[in-house]
C-alpha positions in Angstrom: 148.9 45.5 106.5 149.6 46.9 109.9 147.9 45.0 112.8 144.6 44.4 111.5 143.0 46.9 113.4 139.4 47.6 111.4 141.3 51.2 110.4 143.7 49.2 108.9 141.0 47.7 106.4 139.5 50.3 104.8 138.5 50.4 101.5 141.4 47.6 101.1 141.5 45.5 98.6 141.7 41.8 99.7 141.4 39.2 97.2 140.3 35.8 99.1 141.0 32.7 97.1 139.0 29.6 97.3 135.1 29.7 98.5 134.3 27.0 100.7 134.4 26.5 104.3 137.2 28.9 105.0 136.7 31.2 101.9 133.5 32.3 102.4 133.5 33.5 106.1 137.0 35.3 106.0 135.0 37.2 102.8 132.0 38.1 105.3 134.6 39.1 108.1 136.7 41.5 105.5 133.4 42.8 103.8 132.3 43.3 107.1 135.7 45.3 108.3 135.6 47.4 105.1 138.0 46.0 102.8 137.2 45.5 98.9 136.6 42.0 98.5 136.8 39.9 95.6 136.3 36.0 95.7 138.0 34.2 93.0 137.5 30.4 92.6 138.5 27.7 90.0 135.0 26.0 90.2 131.6 26.9 88.6 129.9 24.3 89.9 126.2 24.4 91.5 127.4 24.9 95.3 130.0 27.7 94.3 127.4 29.6 93.0 124.7 29.5 95.6 128.0 30.8 97.7 128.5 33.0 95.1 125.2 34.6 95.3 125.1 34.8 98.9 128.2 37.1 98.8 127.0 38.8 96.0 124.0 39.7 98.1 126.5 41.5 100.4 127.9 43.7 97.9 131.6 41.0 97.6 132.9 40.4 94.1 132.9 36.9 93.2 134.6 35.5 89.7 133.6 31.6 88.9 135.6 29.5 87.0 138.8 32.1 87.0 141.4 31.4 90.2 144.2 32.3 88.4 144.1 36.1 87.1 145.1 38.4 90.0 142.4 40.9 90.6 143.6 44.6 89.5 144.6 46.5 92.7 144.5 43.6 95.4 147.2 44.2 98.2 146.3 41.4 100.0 145.5 37.8 99.0 143.9 35.7 102.1 143.8 32.0 101.0 141.8 28.5 101.1 144.5 26.3 102.9 144.3 23.7 100.1 145.4 25.6 97.4 148.8 24.7 96.5 151.7 27.1 96.2 153.1 27.1 93.0 149.5 28.3 91.4 149.5 30.8 88.8 147.9 33.5 91.2 150.5 33.2 94.2 153.3 33.3 91.2 151.8 36.1 89.9 151.2 37.6 93.7 155.0 37.4 94.4 155.8 39.0 91.1 153.5 42.0 92.6 154.8 42.3 96.0 151.3 41.1 97.7 151.1 38.7 100.7 149.5 36.2 100.7 148.2 34.8 104.1 145.4 31.9 104.6 142.7 31.6 107.0 144.6 31.2 110.3 147.3 34.0 109.7 143.9 36.2 108.9 142.6 35.1 112.5 145.4 35.6 114.2 146.0 39.4 112.8 142.7 39.9 114.4 142.6 38.6 117.8 141.8 41.4 119.9 144.2 42.8 122.8 143.4 40.3 125.5 143.1 37.8 123.1 143.4 34.0 124.5 146.6 32.0 124.2 146.5 29.1 121.5 147.6 26.1 122.1 148.3 24.0 118.9 148.9 20.5 117.5 150.0 19.9 114.4 151.4 16.0 112.8 151.2 13.7 110.2 148.2 11.3 112.3 146.2 11.9 115.4 145.9 15.6 115.5 141.9 16.2 115.9 142.3 13.3 118.4 145.0 15.4 120.4 143.2 18.3 120.2 140.1 17.1 121.5 141.5 16.1 124.5 143.4 19.0 125.1 140.1 20.7 124.9 138.6 18.5 127.2 141.5 18.4 129.6 140.9 22.0 129.7 137.4 22.1 130.0 138.3 19.7 133.3 140.0 22.0 134.9 137.4 24.4 134.7 138.8 26.8 131.6 136.5 28.1 128.6 138.1 26.4 126.0 136.9 24.8 122.4 138.7 22.5 119.6 139.5 24.9 116.7 141.4 25.3 113.4 141.0 22.5 111.0 138.1 21.0 113.1 135.0 22.2 115.1 134.7 26.0 115.5 136.1 28.2 112.5 139.0 30.4 113.8 137.4 33.4 112.9 134.4 32.7 115.0 136.3 31.7 117.9 138.6 35.2 118.0 135.6 37.7 116.9 132.8 35.6 118.0 131.0 36.7 121.6 132.5 34.1 123.1 135.4 34.6 126.1 138.0 32.1 125.5 140.8 31.3 128.5 142.7 29.6 125.7 142.4 27.7 122.2 142.8 24.0 121.0 144.0 24.5 117.8 144.3 21.7 115.3 146.6 23.0 112.3 147.9 21.3 109.1 150.5 21.6 107.6 148.6 23.9 105.0 147.3 26.0 107.1 150.8 26.8 109.0 152.8 27.6 105.6 150.4 30.4 104.9 150.3 31.4 108.4 153.9 33.5 108.8 153.6 35.3 111.8 151.4 32.8 114.3 153.1 32.5 117.2 151.6 30.0 119.8 151.6 29.5 124.0 152.5 26.2 123.8 152.5 23.6 120.7 153.1 20.0 119.7 154.1 18.0 116.4 153.0 14.4 117.3 155.0 13.4 114.1 156.1 13.4 110.3 155.9 10.9 107.5 155.6 11.9 103.8 152.2 12.6 103.2 150.6 15.6 101.3 154.0 15.6 98.9 152.0 16.3 95.9 151.2 19.0 97.5 154.2 20.6 99.2 156.6 19.4 96.9 158.8 17.6 98.6 159.8 16.2 102.4 161.5 18.9 103.7 159.0 21.5 101.9 156.4 19.4 104.6 158.4 19.5 107.3 159.5 23.2 107.1 156.2 23.8 106.9 155.1 21.7 110.2 157.7 23.0 111.9 156.9 26.8 111.4 154.5 25.2 114.5 157.3 26.1 117.0 158.3 29.7 115.7 158.3 32.2 119.0 156.9 29.6 120.8 156.8 30.7 124.7 156.3 27.6 127.3 157.1 24.6 125.5 157.5 23.1 122.3 156.3 19.4 122.4 158.2 16.6 120.0 157.9 12.9 119.5 160.8 10.8 121.2 159.8 8.1 119.0 159.8 10.6 115.9 163.3 12.1 115.8 162.4 14.2 112.9 160.5 16.4 115.6 162.9 16.9 117.8 164.6 18.3 115.2 162.2 20.8 113.7 162.2 22.1 118.0 166.6 22.5 117.4 166.2 24.8 114.1 162.5 27.1 115.7 163.4 30.2 117.1 161.6 30.5 120.0 161.0 33.0 123.1 163.8 32.9 125.9 162.8 30.7 128.9 160.6 28.4 126.4 161.4 24.6 127.0 161.9 21.4 124.8 159.6 18.6 126.0 159.5 14.9 125.2 156.6 12.3 125.4 157.6 9.1 124.8 155.9 5.9 125.3 158.8 4.5 127.6 159.5 5.7 130.8 160.0 9.4 130.8 163.3 11.3 131.9 163.5 14.8 132.9 161.2 17.3 130.6 159.7 13.9 129.3 155.8 12.6 130.0 156.1 8.7 129.9 154.5 5.6 130.7 155.3 3.8 133.7 153.6 0.7 134.9 150.3 1.5 133.3 150.5 5.3 134.3 150.9 8.5 132.9 153.7 10.4 134.3 155.0 13.9 134.1 158.7 14.9 134.5 158.6 18.0 133.0 156.6 20.4 134.7 157.0 19.2 138.2 159.6 20.9 141.0 163.0 18.9 140.6 162.5 16.7 137.7 165.7 15.1 138.1 164.0 13.4 141.1 159.9 13.9 140.7 157.5 12.3 138.6 153.6 13.0 138.6 150.8 10.7 138.1 148.5 12.2 136.1 146.3 9.3 134.3 146.3 6.1 134.1 146.7 3.8 130.0 143.1 2.8 130.9 141.6 6.5 131.4 142.2 6.7 127.6 139.6 5.4 124.8 141.3 3.1 123.4 144.7 2.4 125.2 145.7 1.5 121.6 149.7 2.8 121.6 149.1 5.6 119.0 146.6 7.2 121.2 148.3 6.7 124.5 150.8 9.2 122.6 147.8 11.5 121.9 147.3 11.2 125.5 150.7 12.3 126.8 151.2 15.3 123.4 147.6 17.1 125.0 148.9 16.5 128.5 151.6 18.4 127.7 150.6 20.6 126.4 147.7 21.4 129.0 150.4 20.5 131.8 152.7 23.6 129.8 148.8 25.9 130.4 149.8 24.7 134.0 146.6 22.4 134.3 146.8 20.6 137.5 147.3 17.5 137.3 143.6 16.1 138.1 142.2 17.8 135.3 144.8 15.3 133.1 142.7 12.6 134.5 139.3 13.8 134.1 139.7 15.0 130.8 140.9 12.2 129.6 138.1 9.8 131.1 135.6 12.8 130.1 136.5 12.0 126.1 135.0 10.3 123.6 136.7 9.5 120.2 135.3 10.4 117.0 133.5 7.7 114.7 135.9 5.9 112.1 138.6 5.9 114.5 139.4 2.3 115.8 136.1 1.9 116.6 134.6 -1.5 117.4 131.8 -1.9 115.1 130.9 -5.5 116.6 131.9 -9.3 117.5 130.2 -12.0 115.0 131.8 -15.6 115.8 134.6 -14.7 117.6 136.3 -11.6 115.3 136.0 -8.0 115.9 135.3 -5.6 113.0 136.9 -2.3 113.8 136.6 0.8 111.6 139.5 3.1 111.0 138.3 5.1 107.9 140.4 7.8 109.6 143.4 6.1 108.4 144.0 8.5 104.7 147.8 7.1 105.0 150.2 4.2 105.5 152.0 6.4 108.6 147.6 6.2 110.0 147.4 2.8 109.1 150.5 1.4 109.9 149.5 3.0 114.0 145.9 1.0 113.8 148.0 -2.0 112.6 150.2 -2.4 115.2 147.4 -2.1 117.9 146.3 -5.9 117.0 147.9 -9.4 116.7 146.3 -11.3 114.0 144.3 -9.0 111.1 142.0 -9.2 108.1 142.9 -6.1 106.0 140.7 -4.0 104.1 142.8 -1.5 102.1 142.8 0.9 99.1 141.6 4.3 98.0 143.7 6.8 96.3 147.4 6.6 97.5 148.1 10.7 97.0 151.6 9.3 95.7 152.2 7.3 98.7 154.1 4.2 98.6 153.2 1.1 100.6 156.8 -0.8 100.9 157.7 0.7 104.9 153.9 0.0 105.9 153.8 -3.9 104.4 157.2 -4.9 105.5 156.2 -3.6 109.3 152.8 -5.4 109.3 153.5 -8.6 107.4 153.3 -10.7 110.6 150.1 -9.4 111.6 148.2 -10.3 108.6 146.2 -13.2 108.3 144.9 -12.0 104.7 144.1 -8.9 103.0 141.2 -7.4 100.8 141.9 -4.9 98.4 139.5 -2.3 96.9 139.7 0.8 94.7 141.4 3.1 92.3 145.0 2.2 94.0 144.8 -0.9 95.5 147.3 -2.6 92.6 149.6 -0.3 94.3 149.7 -1.8 97.8 149.3 -5.3 96.0 152.1 -5.1 94.9 154.0 -4.1 97.9 152.2 -7.2 99.2 153.4 -9.6 96.0 156.8 -8.4 97.7 157.4 -8.3 101.3 154.5 -10.7 102.1 153.8 -13.3 99.2 152.3 -15.9 102.0 150.1 -13.6 102.9 146.4 -14.5 101.0 145.0 -11.7 98.9 141.6 -10.9 97.6 141.5 -8.3 94.8 138.1 -6.9 94.1 138.2 -5.0 91.2 135.2 -2.6 91.8 134.4 0.2 93.1 130.8 1.2 92.8 128.8 1.3 96.4 128.3 -2.4 96.9 132.1 -2.8 97.1 132.1 -2.7 100.4 129.8 -5.5 101.1 131.6 -7.9 99.1 135.1 -6.7 100.9 133.5 -7.4 104.5 132.1 -10.6 103.0 135.9 -11.7 101.6 137.1 -10.7 105.2 135.0 -12.6 107.3 135.8 -15.4 104.8 139.4 -15.3 105.9 138.8 -14.4 109.2 139.1 -17.2 112.0 138.2 -16.9 115.7 140.9 -14.1 117.2 141.0 -12.4 114.4 140.2 -8.7 113.7 138.9 -7.5 110.2 140.4 -4.1 110.1 139.0 -1.4 107.9 142.4 1.2 108.1 142.7 1.9 103.9 146.0 3.9 104.3 144.2 6.0 101.2 141.9 8.8 100.3 138.3 7.8 100.2 137.2 10.3 97.2 137.9 7.6 94.6 134.6 5.6 95.7 132.7 7.8 98.5 132.2 12.0 99.5 134.8 11.0 102.3 135.9 8.3 104.8 132.9 9.0 107.1 131.1 7.9 104.2 133.2 4.5 104.1 133.3 3.8 107.6 129.9 3.7 107.5 129.6 1.6 104.6 132.0 -0.5 106.5 129.8 -0.4 109.4 126.5 -0.8 107.3 127.9 -4.2 105.7 128.8 -5.8 108.9 125.4 -5.5 110.3 124.0 -7.2 107.5 126.5 -9.8 108.1 125.3 -10.3 111.5 122.0 -10.0 110.8 
């Protein structure tokens, strides 16, 4: 397909797989470049029909309810990130020698000659927070930037829009990386690796391999997590440009080529003169909101990427101070009768829930939802000593209940056999009954939300509303 210059696209037959948030902009951009675009979509609901109508008015062909057949003459497929690699469409594409790109690959290929470099963030958990922290630090350094990719501005808009950027903070999911073979970042971080989306990738090895793609061709720094050796393994396996460095982050004291924490201060021993002997103070732990351990790790990873780009230490501190976390990420909702109520609805897998549970000493845990193939034994084993009680709700709550029976039989468990919208109020009422002064009632479901709610935001809002009703 060449470099993606406009002349390359004239009359090319491109199939866009999936409508949705990435498919519609991709179809519009490709059509605008002169390609002959066909969109295929599995669903044929009201939303899909509305999107299809908009595209057809532009002159784009849309096939609803048929995402399996490869349209005749297709020379390239651009897929939505969520489409599984084993779909019949991709099998047919492989047999016909047709390349498959994701929206990230398309954006990468369409960048101009003086395009802004990308600082990329991936990992099982913490991606969004870290990317937003990174953007905040880059802005504090006076750079024109945006948090893009899996969040915020669409990558296609960022590379093709009017606005000029000095550097982009790019959040990438494992799905997006799977379909982005030629992406080459300035610097990149893998924050952590834990089993997630295995139903999509097929195995932990395939999932890790896709995450590791973010390091391919890095120019300045591959940032990894000292507490998660799998991330360092991915750096070792990556084919990077000459002179690119491995830079670790740790919640302990950093060695040379690492960032870490000393006496409540975030410290850089990677991007300093004579790193064997010198260290640069970046910020205080209290500058990070909230200062929970996993969030300090996020801040260190963001700082490492910013420092790799040459940002001064003061901008790291100012950027972290200016950053405010998104809703539903360890959000303190209220204190009632000496009990704190905390919404971490964003903890949609076991790894995120483990980090959340580790931030508090004595917890009444509200959990459950869609497990996405996860198991809960390790999570319960690690967190058992912190649990005063557990309230379970949602479709796969029994899986958590069984793990609790095996590894924390003494912890009282309330099993709410409900998936209706009033279930969250009942869960919060039960949690209040179990909690004593000094405890934290923590919504960290360790599961996806779609069995009962539209998304994790709505689940978190329901929790906050229930807490407000208790306090009324």
